[in-house]
PyMOL Python script that loads the backbone (N, CA, C, O; Angstrom):
from pymol import cmd

cmd.read_pdbstr("""\
ATOM      1  N   MET A   1       0.852  -1.222   0.043  1.00  0.00           N
ATOM      2  CA  MET A   1       0.022  -0.002   0.055  1.00  0.00           C
ATOM      3  C   MET A   1       0.862   1.213   0.054  1.00  0.00           C
ATOM      4  O   MET A   1       0.495   2.144  -0.663  1.00  0.00           O
ATOM      5  N   ALA A   2       1.893   1.330   0.727  1.00  0.00           N
ATOM      6  CA  ALA A   2       2.815   2.475   0.808  1.00  0.00           C
ATOM      7  C   ALA A   2       3.504   2.755  -0.538  1.00  0.00           C
ATOM      8  O   ALA A   2       3.796   3.910  -0.848  1.00  0.00           O
ATOM      9  N   GLU A   3       3.764   1.720  -1.330  1.00  0.00           N
ATOM     10  CA  GLU A   3       4.259   1.990  -2.609  1.00  0.00           C
ATOM     11  C   GLU A   3       3.357   2.633  -3.595  1.00  0.00           C
ATOM     12  O   GLU A   3       3.768   3.442  -4.428  1.00  0.00           O
ATOM     13  N   GLY A   4       2.064   2.244  -3.482  1.00  0.00           N
ATOM     14  CA  GLY A   4       1.079   2.901  -4.258  1.00  0.00           C
ATOM     15  C   GLY A   4       0.838   4.372  -3.851  1.00  0.00           C
ATOM     16  O   GLY A   4       0.580   5.207  -4.718  1.00  0.00           O
ATOM     17  N   VAL A   5       0.917   4.695  -2.572  1.00  0.00           N
ATOM     18  CA  VAL A   5       0.803   6.001  -2.154  1.00  0.00           C
ATOM     19  C   VAL A   5       1.975   6.857  -2.636  1.00  0.00           C
ATOM     20  O   VAL A   5       1.811   8.005  -3.050  1.00  0.00           O
ATOM     21  N   LEU A   6       3.122   6.273  -2.568  1.00  0.00           N
ATOM     22  CA  LEU A   6       4.408   6.964  -2.995  1.00  0.00           C
ATOM     23  C   LEU A   6       4.317   7.259  -4.476  1.00  0.00           C
ATOM     24  O   LEU A   6       4.615   8.378  -4.894  1.00  0.00           O
ATOM     25  N   ASP A   7       3.902   6.260  -5.308  1.00  0.00           N
ATOM     26  CA  ASP A   7       3.681   6.528  -6.756  1.00  0.00           C
ATOM     27  C   ASP A   7       2.714   7.618  -6.989  1.00  0.00           C
ATOM     28  O   ASP A   7       2.959   8.472  -7.841  1.00  0.00           O
ATOM     29  N   GLY A   8       1.600   7.648  -6.269  1.00  0.00           N
ATOM     30  CA  GLY A   8       0.595   8.625  -6.446  1.00  0.00           C
ATOM     31  C   GLY A   8       1.084  10.024  -6.051  1.00  0.00           C
ATOM     32  O   GLY A   8       0.742  11.008  -6.707  1.00  0.00           O
ATOM     33  N   LEU A   9       1.834  10.107  -5.042  1.00  0.00           N
ATOM     34  CA  LEU A   9       2.481  11.466  -4.607  1.00  0.00           C
ATOM     35  C   LEU A   9       3.505  11.899  -5.618  1.00  0.00           C
ATOM     36  O   LEU A   9       3.621  13.101  -5.859  1.00  0.00           O
ATOM     37  N   ASN A  10       4.276  10.988  -6.241  1.00  0.00           N
ATOM     38  CA  ASN A  10       5.281  11.332  -7.225  1.00  0.00           C
ATOM     39  C   ASN A  10       4.515  11.892  -8.503  1.00  0.00           C
ATOM     40  O   ASN A  10       4.881  12.930  -9.054  1.00  0.00           O
ATOM     41  N   THR A  11       3.531  11.212  -8.900  1.00  0.00           N
ATOM     42  CA  THR A  11       2.673  11.621  -9.981  1.00  0.00           C
ATOM     43  C   THR A  11       2.096  12.943  -9.845  1.00  0.00           C
ATOM     44  O   THR A  11       2.123  13.760 -10.765  1.00  0.00           O
ATOM     45  N   MET A  12       1.536  13.185  -8.630  1.00  0.00           N
ATOM     46  CA  MET A  12       0.924  14.569  -8.286  1.00  0.00           C
ATOM     47  C   MET A  12       1.960  15.643  -8.278  1.00  0.00           C
ATOM     48  O   MET A  12       1.727  16.777  -8.695  1.00  0.00           O
ATOM     49  N   ASP A  13       3.126  15.254  -7.787  1.00  0.00           N
ATOM     50  CA  ASP A  13       4.318  16.305  -7.700  1.00  0.00           C
ATOM     51  C   ASP A  13       4.719  16.580  -9.213  1.00  0.00           C
ATOM     52  O   ASP A  13       5.005  17.738  -9.519  1.00  0.00           O
ATOM     53  N   GLU A  14       4.753  15.655 -10.104  1.00  0.00           N
ATOM     54  CA  GLU A  14       5.066  15.967 -11.439  1.00  0.00           C
ATOM     55  C   GLU A  14       4.030  16.870 -12.085  1.00  0.00           C
ATOM     56  O   GLU A  14       4.373  17.803 -12.811  1.00  0.00           O
ATOM     57  N   LYS A  15       2.771  16.590 -11.819  1.00  0.00           N
ATOM     58  CA  LYS A  15       1.681  17.442 -12.374  1.00  0.00           C
ATOM     59  C   LYS A  15       1.714  18.787 -11.821  1.00  0.00           C
ATOM     60  O   LYS A  15       1.468  19.735 -12.568  1.00  0.00           O
ATOM     61  N   LEU A  16       2.002  18.982 -10.545  1.00  0.00           N
ATOM     62  CA  LEU A  16       2.088  20.132  -9.980  1.00  0.00           C
ATOM     63  C   LEU A  16       3.169  21.019 -10.597  1.00  0.00           C
ATOM     64  O   LEU A  16       2.936  22.200 -10.855  1.00  0.00           O
ATOM     65  N   ASP A  17       4.410  20.417 -10.845  1.00  0.00           N
ATOM     66  CA  ASP A  17       5.448  21.101 -11.464  1.00  0.00           C
ATOM     67  C   ASP A  17       5.029  21.562 -12.797  1.00  0.00           C
ATOM     68  O   ASP A  17       5.340  22.684 -13.197  1.00  0.00           O
ATOM     69  N   LYS A  18       4.328  20.730 -13.505  1.00  0.00           N
ATOM     70  CA  LYS A  18       3.950  21.154 -14.923  1.00  0.00           C
ATOM     71  C   LYS A  18       2.964  22.283 -14.787  1.00  0.00           C
ATOM     72  O   LYS A  18       3.091  23.248 -15.541  1.00  0.00           O
ATOM     73  N   ILE A  19       1.995  22.257 -13.898  1.00  0.00           N
ATOM     74  CA  ILE A  19       1.023  23.340 -13.764  1.00  0.00           C
ATOM     75  C   ILE A  19       1.771  24.614 -13.400  1.00  0.00           C
ATOM     76  O   ILE A  19       1.438  25.669 -13.940  1.00  0.00           O
ATOM     77  N   GLN A  20       2.727  24.577 -12.548  1.00  0.00           N
ATOM     78  CA  GLN A  20       3.429  25.760 -12.050  1.00  0.00           C
ATOM     79  C   GLN A  20       4.199  26.323 -13.248  1.00  0.00           C
ATOM     80  O   GLN A  20       4.182  27.540 -13.435  1.00  0.00           O
ATOM     81  N   LYS A  21       4.822  25.572 -14.008  1.00  0.00           N
ATOM     82  CA  LYS A  21       5.586  25.986 -15.123  1.00  0.00           C
ATOM     83  C   LYS A  21       4.611  26.715 -16.202  1.00  0.00           C
ATOM     84  O   LYS A  21       4.963  27.747 -16.774  1.00  0.00           O
ATOM     85  N   SER A  22       3.432  26.130 -16.416  1.00  0.00           N
ATOM     86  CA  SER A  22       2.506  26.696 -17.342  1.00  0.00           C
ATOM     87  C   SER A  22       1.989  28.002 -16.785  1.00  0.00           C
ATOM     88  O   SER A  22       1.857  28.966 -17.539  1.00  0.00           O
ATOM     89  N   LEU A  23       1.690  28.081 -15.500  1.00  0.00           N
ATOM     90  CA  LEU A  23       1.308  29.320 -14.912  1.00  0.00           C
ATOM     91  C   LEU A  23       2.370  30.392 -15.014  1.00  0.00           C
ATOM     92  O   LEU A  23       2.058  31.551 -15.290  1.00  0.00           O
ATOM     93  N   ASP A  24       3.595  30.029 -14.801  1.00  0.00           N
ATOM     94  CA  ASP A  24       4.720  30.989 -14.902  1.00  0.00           C
ATOM     95  C   ASP A  24       4.789  31.519 -16.385  1.00  0.00           C
ATOM     96  O   ASP A  24       5.039  32.701 -16.622  1.00  0.00           O
ATOM     97  N   GLU A  25       4.568  30.641 -17.313  1.00  0.00           N
ATOM     98  CA  GLU A  25       4.721  31.128 -18.689  1.00  0.00           C
ATOM     99  C   GLU A  25       3.504  31.985 -19.113  1.00  0.00           C
ATOM    100  O   GLU A  25       3.609  32.912 -19.916  1.00  0.00           O
ATOM    101  N   TYR A  26       2.366  31.625 -18.535  1.00  0.00           N
ATOM    102  CA  TYR A  26       1.105  32.526 -18.721  1.00  0.00           C
ATOM    103  C   TYR A  26       1.320  33.930 -18.188  1.00  0.00           C
ATOM    104  O   TYR A  26       0.996  34.926 -18.835  1.00  0.00           O
ATOM    105  N   LEU A  27       1.871  33.976 -16.998  1.00  0.00           N
ATOM    106  CA  LEU A  27       2.120  35.363 -16.338  1.00  0.00           C
ATOM    107  C   LEU A  27       3.152  36.158 -17.163  1.00  0.00           C
ATOM    108  O   LEU A  27       3.037  37.366 -17.370  1.00  0.00           O
ATOM    109  N   GLU A  28       4.161  35.407 -17.616  1.00  0.00           N
ATOM    110  CA  GLU A  28       5.204  36.044 -18.435  1.00  0.00           C
ATOM    111  C   GLU A  28       4.668  36.699 -19.645  1.00  0.00           C
ATOM    112  O   GLU A  28       5.119  37.759 -20.078  1.00  0.00           O
ATOM    113  N   THR A  29       3.580  35.966 -20.243  1.00  0.00           N
ATOM    114  CA  THR A  29       2.992  36.609 -21.421  1.00  0.00           C
ATOM    115  C   THR A  29       2.200  37.905 -21.125  1.00  0.00           C
ATOM    116  O   THR A  29       2.092  38.833 -21.927  1.00  0.00           O
ATOM    117  N   LYS A  30       1.670  37.869 -19.912  1.00  0.00           N
ATOM    118  CA  LYS A  30       0.922  39.076 -19.405  1.00  0.00           C
ATOM    119  C   LYS A  30       1.925  40.221 -19.112  1.00  0.00           C
ATOM    120  O   LYS A  30       1.649  41.384 -19.410  1.00  0.00           O
ATOM    121  N   ARG A  31       3.057  39.883 -18.541  1.00  0.00           N
ATOM    122  CA  ARG A  31       4.014  40.826 -18.342  1.00  0.00           C
ATOM    123  C   ARG A  31       4.751  41.412 -19.579  1.00  0.00           C
ATOM    124  O   ARG A  31       5.218  42.551 -19.587  1.00  0.00           O
ATOM    125  N   GLN A  32       4.815  40.583 -20.576  1.00  0.00           N
ATOM    126  CA  GLN A  32       5.278  41.100 -21.860  1.00  0.00           C
ATOM    127  C   GLN A  32       4.307  42.055 -22.508  1.00  0.00           C
ATOM    128  O   GLN A  32       4.721  43.000 -23.179  1.00  0.00           O
ATOM    129  N   ALA A  33       3.042  41.830 -22.323  1.00  0.00           N
ATOM    130  CA  ALA A  33       2.020  42.720 -22.941  1.00  0.00           C
ATOM    131  C   ALA A  33       1.856  43.918 -22.150  1.00  0.00           C
ATOM    132  O   ALA A  33       1.509  44.961 -22.704  1.00  0.00           O
ATOM    133  N   PHE A  34       2.095  43.862 -20.777  1.00  0.00           N
ATOM    134  CA  PHE A  34       1.979  45.114 -19.894  1.00  0.00           C
ATOM    135  C   PHE A  34       3.217  45.058 -19.099  1.00  0.00           C
ATOM    136  O   PHE A  34       3.250  44.284 -18.143  1.00  0.00           O
ATOM    137  N   PRO A  35       4.272  45.811 -19.392  1.00  0.00           N
ATOM    138  CA  PRO A  35       5.595  45.762 -18.676  1.00  0.00           C
ATOM    139  C   PRO A  35       5.489  46.223 -17.229  1.00  0.00           C
ATOM    140  O   PRO A  35       6.297  45.885 -16.364  1.00  0.00           O
ATOM    141  N   ARG A  36       4.438  47.021 -17.022  1.00  0.00           N
ATOM    142  CA  ARG A  36       4.284  47.470 -15.523  1.00  0.00           C
ATOM    143  C   ARG A  36       4.061  46.261 -14.566  1.00  0.00           C
ATOM    144  O   ARG A  36       4.375  46.323 -13.377  1.00  0.00           O
ATOM    145  N   PHE A  37       3.485  45.120 -15.162  1.00  0.00           N
ATOM    146  CA  PHE A  37       3.282  44.011 -14.305  1.00  0.00           C
ATOM    147  C   PHE A  37       4.536  43.352 -13.801  1.00  0.00           C
ATOM    148  O   PHE A  37       4.448  42.523 -12.895  1.00  0.00           O
ATOM    149  N   TYR A  38       5.769  43.684 -14.360  1.00  0.00           N
ATOM    150  CA  TYR A  38       6.991  43.132 -13.868  1.00  0.00           C
ATOM    151  C   TYR A  38       7.288  43.513 -12.494  1.00  0.00           C
ATOM    152  O   TYR A  38       8.064  42.831 -11.824  1.00  0.00           O
ATOM    153  N   PHE A  39       6.683  44.634 -11.992  1.00  0.00           N
ATOM    154  CA  PHE A  39       6.839  45.152 -10.617  1.00  0.00           C
ATOM    155  C   PHE A  39       5.994  44.476  -9.588  1.00  0.00           C
ATOM    156  O   PHE A  39       6.104  44.758  -8.395  1.00  0.00           O
ATOM    157  N   LEU A  40       5.095  43.527 -10.068  1.00  0.00           N
ATOM    158  CA  LEU A  40       4.253  42.830  -9.134  1.00  0.00           C
ATOM    159  C   LEU A  40       4.638  41.399  -8.908  1.00  0.00           C
ATOM    160  O   LEU A  40       5.229  40.742  -9.764  1.00  0.00           O
ATOM    161  N   SER A  41       4.290  40.934  -7.739  1.00  0.00           N
ATOM    162  CA  SER A  41       4.654  39.459  -7.466  1.00  0.00           C
ATOM    163  C   SER A  41       3.590  38.635  -8.289  1.00  0.00           C
ATOM    164  O   SER A  41       2.616  39.216  -8.769  1.00  0.00           O
ATOM    165  N   ASN A  42       3.766  37.373  -8.440  1.00  0.00           N
ATOM    166  CA  ASN A  42       2.901  36.445  -9.028  1.00  0.00           C
ATOM    167  C   ASN A  42       1.590  36.440  -8.298  1.00  0.00           C
ATOM    168  O   ASN A  42       0.568  36.381  -8.982  1.00  0.00           O
ATOM    169  N   ASP A  43       1.499  36.493  -7.035  1.00  0.00           N
ATOM    170  CA  ASP A  43       0.344  36.509  -6.233  1.00  0.00           C
ATOM    171  C   ASP A  43      -0.512  37.727  -6.545  1.00  0.00           C
ATOM    172  O   ASP A  43      -1.723  37.645  -6.752  1.00  0.00           O
ATOM    173  N   ASP A  44       0.179  38.859  -6.568  1.00  0.00           N
ATOM    174  CA  ASP A  44      -0.614  40.142  -6.880  1.00  0.00           C
ATOM    175  C   ASP A  44      -1.054  40.193  -8.304  1.00  0.00           C
ATOM    176  O   ASP A  44      -2.131  40.699  -8.619  1.00  0.00           O
ATOM    177  N   LEU A  45      -0.232  39.676  -9.162  1.00  0.00           N
ATOM    178  CA  LEU A  45      -0.713  39.625 -10.632  1.00  0.00           C
ATOM    179  C   LEU A  45      -1.826  38.719 -10.824  1.00  0.00           C
ATOM    180  O   LEU A  45      -2.691  39.006 -11.652  1.00  0.00           O
ATOM    181  N   LEU A  46      -1.895  37.595 -10.107  1.00  0.00           N
ATOM    182  CA  LEU A  46      -2.979  36.619 -10.224  1.00  0.00           C
ATOM    183  C   LEU A  46      -4.253  37.298  -9.716  1.00  0.00           C
ATOM    184  O   LEU A  46      -5.340  37.083 -10.251  1.00  0.00           O
ATOM    185  N   GLU A  47      -4.096  38.138  -8.653  1.00  0.00           N
ATOM    186  CA  GLU A  47      -5.293  38.705  -8.052  1.00  0.00           C
ATOM    187  C   GLU A  47      -5.894  39.646  -9.006  1.00  0.00           C
ATOM    188  O   GLU A  47      -7.112  39.680  -9.179  1.00  0.00           O
ATOM    189  N   ILE A  48      -5.002  40.476  -9.684  1.00  0.00           N
ATOM    190  CA  ILE A  48      -5.475  41.444 -10.635  1.00  0.00           C
ATOM    191  C   ILE A  48      -6.147  40.820 -11.870  1.00  0.00           C
ATOM    192  O   ILE A  48      -7.171  41.299 -12.356  1.00  0.00           O
ATOM    193  N   LEU A  49      -5.552  39.775 -12.335  1.00  0.00           N
ATOM    194  CA  LEU A  49      -6.078  39.018 -13.506  1.00  0.00           C
ATOM    195  C   LEU A  49      -7.339  38.297 -13.095  1.00  0.00           C
ATOM    196  O   LEU A  49      -8.182  38.045 -13.957  1.00  0.00           O
ATOM    197  N   GLY A  50      -7.522  37.956 -11.861  1.00  0.00           N
ATOM    198  CA  GLY A  50      -8.643  37.236 -11.417  1.00  0.00           C
ATOM    199  C   GLY A  50      -9.948  38.102 -11.148  1.00  0.00           C
ATOM    200  O   GLY A  50     -11.056  37.599 -10.965  1.00  0.00           O
ATOM    201  N   GLN A  51      -9.697  39.389 -11.146  1.00  0.00           N
ATOM    202  CA  GLN A  51     -10.830  40.296 -10.861  1.00  0.00           C
ATOM    203  C   GLN A  51     -11.524  40.506 -12.240  1.00  0.00           C
ATOM    204  O   GLN A  51     -11.086  41.274 -13.096  1.00  0.00           O
ATOM    205  N   VAL A  52     -12.692  39.720 -12.379  1.00  0.00           N
ATOM    206  CA  VAL A  52     -13.440  39.871 -13.514  1.00  0.00           C
ATOM    207  C   VAL A  52     -14.600  40.575 -13.162  1.00  0.00           C
ATOM    208  O   VAL A  52     -15.238  40.346 -12.135  1.00  0.00           O
ATOM    209  N   ARG A  53     -14.930  41.565 -14.128  1.00  0.00           N
ATOM    210  CA  ARG A  53     -16.154  42.307 -13.877  1.00  0.00           C
ATOM    211  C   ARG A  53     -17.376  41.328 -14.093  1.00  0.00           C
ATOM    212  O   ARG A  53     -17.361  40.551 -15.048  1.00  0.00           O
ATOM    213  N   SER A  54     -18.349  41.362 -13.275  1.00  0.00           N
ATOM    214  CA  SER A  54     -19.533  40.605 -13.436  1.00  0.00           C
ATOM    215  C   SER A  54     -20.335  41.219 -14.628  1.00  0.00           C
ATOM    216  O   SER A  54     -20.570  42.427 -14.636  1.00  0.00           O
ATOM    217  N   PRO A  55     -20.757  40.397 -15.637  1.00  0.00           N
ATOM    218  CA  PRO A  55     -21.482  41.004 -16.678  1.00  0.00           C
ATOM    219  C   PRO A  55     -22.868  41.266 -16.173  1.00  0.00           C
ATOM    220  O   PRO A  55     -23.390  40.518 -15.346  1.00  0.00           O
ATOM    221  N   ARG A  56     -23.485  42.351 -16.677  1.00  0.00           N
ATOM    222  CA  ARG A  56     -24.692  42.810 -16.211  1.00  0.00           C
ATOM    223  C   ARG A  56     -25.766  41.871 -16.951  1.00  0.00           C
ATOM    224  O   ARG A  56     -25.862  41.780 -18.175  1.00  0.00           O
ATOM    225  N   ILE A  57     -26.477  41.256 -16.107  1.00  0.00           N
ATOM    226  CA  ILE A  57     -27.561  40.285 -16.574  1.00  0.00           C
ATOM    227  C   ILE A  57     -28.876  41.132 -16.444  1.00  0.00           C
ATOM    228  O   ILE A  57     -29.273  41.505 -15.340  1.00  0.00           O
ATOM    229  N   PRO A  58     -29.495  41.405 -17.537  1.00  0.00           N
ATOM    230  CA  PRO A  58     -30.773  42.188 -17.525  1.00  0.00           C
ATOM    231  C   PRO A  58     -31.872  41.374 -16.727  1.00  0.00           C
ATOM    232  O   PRO A  58     -31.988  40.155 -16.850  1.00  0.00           O
ATOM    233  N   PRO A  59     -32.572  42.051 -16.000  1.00  0.00           N
ATOM    234  CA  PRO A  59     -33.683  41.429 -15.228  1.00  0.00           C
ATOM    235  C   PRO A  59     -34.660  40.852 -16.241  1.00  0.00           C
ATOM    236  O   PRO A  59     -34.756  41.285 -17.389  1.00  0.00           O
ATOM    237  N   PHE A  60     -35.425  39.785 -15.717  1.00  0.00           N
ATOM    238  CA  PHE A  60     -36.545  39.274 -16.521  1.00  0.00           C
ATOM    239  C   PHE A  60     -37.660  40.186 -16.586  1.00  0.00           C
ATOM    240  O   PHE A  60     -38.053  40.753 -15.566  1.00  0.00           O
ATOM    241  N   PRO A  61     -38.220  40.377 -17.759  1.00  0.00           N
ATOM    242  CA  PRO A  61     -39.386  41.241 -17.762  1.00  0.00           C
ATOM    243  C   PRO A  61     -40.553  40.767 -16.886  1.00  0.00           C
ATOM    244  O   PRO A  61     -40.779  39.569 -16.715  1.00  0.00           O
ATOM    245  N   ARG A  62     -41.226  41.664 -16.383  1.00  0.00           N
ATOM    246  CA  ARG A  62     -42.398  41.226 -15.562  1.00  0.00           C
ATOM    247  C   ARG A  62     -43.524  40.931 -16.318  1.00  0.00           C
ATOM    248  O   ARG A  62     -43.842  41.565 -17.325  1.00  0.00           O
ATOM    249  N   ALA A  63     -44.202  39.886 -15.814  1.00  0.00           N
ATOM    250  CA  ALA A  63     -45.399  39.434 -16.450  1.00  0.00           C
ATOM    251  C   ALA A  63     -46.462  40.456 -16.433  1.00  0.00           C
ATOM    252  O   ALA A  63     -46.572  41.176 -15.440  1.00  0.00           O
ATOM    253  N   PRO A  64     -47.257  40.586 -17.445  1.00  0.00           N
ATOM    254  CA  PRO A  64     -48.416  41.600 -17.415  1.00  0.00           C
ATOM    255  C   PRO A  64     -49.367  41.185 -16.270  1.00  0.00           C
ATOM    256  O   PRO A  64     -49.606  40.010 -15.992  1.00  0.00           O
ATOM    257  N   ASP A  65     -49.861  42.196 -15.665  1.00  0.00           N
ATOM    258  CA  ASP A  65     -50.903  42.003 -14.621  1.00  0.00           C
ATOM    259  C   ASP A  65     -52.261  41.700 -15.157  1.00  0.00           C
ATOM    260  O   ASP A  65     -53.203  41.521 -14.385  1.00  0.00           O
TER     261      ASP A  65
END
""", "prot")
cmd.dss("prot")
cmd.show_as("cartoon", "prot")
cmd.util.cbc("prot")
cmd.orient("prot")
């Protein structure tokens, strides 16, 4: 059982490394597009990029009385 757990953890570690590398590459593309982002940490940049304006959803029309 311990061998299976170890294999699972190693697989997850490899996937996490791949995700981190992809995220770093994505943030680099944003920094190339907007050089002022080079002055921000990855956490701060992710917070800025994650702030999405909520699209305005029009209310349903009221049913006629």
